[in-house]
C-alpha positions as CSV (number, residue, x, y, z in Angstrom):
1,X,14.6,-52.7,-111.2
2,X,17.0,-52.7,-108.3
3,X,15.7,-53.1,-104.7
4,X,16.2,-50.1,-102.5
5,X,19.1,-50.6,-100.1
6,X,18.1,-51.0,-96.5
7,X,19.9,-48.6,-94.2
8,X,21.8,-50.2,-91.3
9,X,21.4,-48.6,-87.9
10,X,24.4,-46.6,-86.9
11,X,26.7,-47.7,-84.1
12,X,25.3,-44.8,-82.0
13,X,21.7,-46.0,-82.6
14,X,22.7,-49.5,-81.7
15,X,24.4,-48.4,-78.5
16,X,21.3,-46.3,-77.7
17,X,19.1,-49.4,-78.1
18,X,21.4,-51.5,-75.9
19,X,21.4,-48.8,-73.2
20,X,17.6,-48.7,-73.3
21,X,17.3,-52.4,-73.0
22,X,19.7,-52.4,-70.1
23,X,17.6,-49.7,-68.3
24,X,14.4,-51.7,-69.0
25,X,16.1,-54.8,-67.6
26,X,17.2,-53.0,-64.5
27,X,13.6,-51.7,-64.0
28,X,12.2,-55.2,-64.6
29,X,14.6,-56.6,-62.0
30,X,13.5,-54.1,-59.4
31,X,9.9,-55.0,-60.1
32,X,10.7,-58.7,-59.8
33,X,12.2,-58.1,-56.4
34,X,8.8,-56.9,-55.2
35,X,6.7,-59.6,-56.8
36,X,6.2,-62.9,-54.9
37,X,5.2,-66.4,-55.7
38,X,4.0,-69.1,-53.4
39,X,4.2,-72.9,-53.4
40,X,3.0,-75.5,-51.0
41,X,3.6,-79.1,-50.2
42,X,1.7,-81.8,-48.2
43,X,-1.7,-80.5,-49.3
44,X,-1.0,-77.0,-48.0
45,X,0.7,-78.1,-44.8
46,X,3.8,-76.1,-45.7
47,X,3.7,-72.9,-47.8
48,X,6.7,-71.0,-48.9
49,X,6.8,-67.4,-50.4
50,X,9.7,-66.3,-52.6
51,X,10.3,-63.1,-54.4
52,X,11.0,-62.8,-58.2
53,X,14.6,-61.9,-57.0
54,X,14.8,-65.4,-55.5
55,X,14.7,-64.2,-51.9
56,X,12.9,-66.5,-49.4
57,X,10.3,-64.3,-47.7
58,X,8.1,-66.6,-45.6
59,X,7.6,-70.2,-44.5
60,X,4.3,-71.2,-43.1
61,X,3.8,-74.5,-41.4
62,X,0.4,-75.8,-40.3
63,X,0.3,-77.1,-36.7
64,X,-0.8,-80.5,-38.0
65,X,2.5,-80.8,-40.0
66,X,4.6,-80.8,-36.8
67,X,5.1,-84.3,-35.5
68,X,8.0,-84.6,-33.1
69,X,8.3,-88.3,-34.1
70,X,8.7,-87.5,-37.8
71,X,10.8,-84.4,-38.2
72,X,12.2,-85.7,-41.5
73,X,8.8,-85.5,-43.1
74,X,8.5,-81.9,-42.1
75,X,12.0,-81.2,-43.5
76,X,11.0,-82.9,-46.8
77,X,7.8,-80.8,-47.0
78,X,9.7,-77.5,-46.5
79,X,12.3,-78.5,-49.1
80,X,9.6,-79.5,-51.6
81,X,7.7,-76.2,-51.1
82,X,10.8,-74.1,-51.2
83,X,12.1,-75.7,-54.4
84,X,8.8,-75.3,-56.1
85,X,8.5,-71.7,-55.1
86,X,12.1,-71.0,-56.4
87,X,11.2,-72.7,-59.7
88,X,8.1,-70.6,-60.0
89,X,10.1,-67.4,-59.2
90,X,12.7,-68.3,-61.9
91,X,9.9,-68.9,-64.4
92,X,8.4,-65.5,-63.5
93,X,11.8,-63.8,-63.9
94,X,12.3,-65.5,-67.3
95,X,8.9,-64.4,-68.6
96,X,9.5,-60.8,-67.4
97,X,13.0,-60.6,-68.8
98,X,11.9,-62.2,-72.0
99,X,9.3,-59.5,-72.5
100,X,12.1,-56.8,-72.0
101,X,14.6,-58.5,-74.3
102,X,12.1,-59.4,-77.0
103,X,12.9,-63.1,-76.5
104,X,16.7,-62.7,-76.9
105,X,18.4,-65.6,-75.3
106,X,20.7,-64.0,-72.7
107,X,21.7,-67.3,-71.3
108,X,24.5,-67.5,-73.8
109,X,25.8,-64.2,-72.4
110,X,26.1,-65.5,-68.9
111,X,22.6,-64.3,-68.0
112,X,24.0,-60.9,-67.0
113,X,23.8,-61.9,-63.4
114,X,20.0,-61.8,-63.2
115,X,18.0,-64.5,-61.5
116,X,16.3,-66.9,-63.8
117,X,18.5,-66.1,-66.8
């Protein structure tokens, strides 16, 4: 007995699916721009807030972190907190976009210009 032949989606159906995915990705990108992540360094002496769109929103520095004789330490704390916040924002973006694309690896497509991809 022959197996029933599976129907392939038509080009129009495939284009419709791609357009829907593109719309979903654009909506997810707008949502990411509103979500924020925080990271801190130096036991909370420096805290940085970044959006899912990789925009730096806020830097908080505790007064105890300000030592005029050791400005380099403060710079290091700011860099550490900012880099960790950016990493967390990229992870957030990758998770959100992964849910939209069903896990499709868009990195091989140039990431479509979206942060974290």
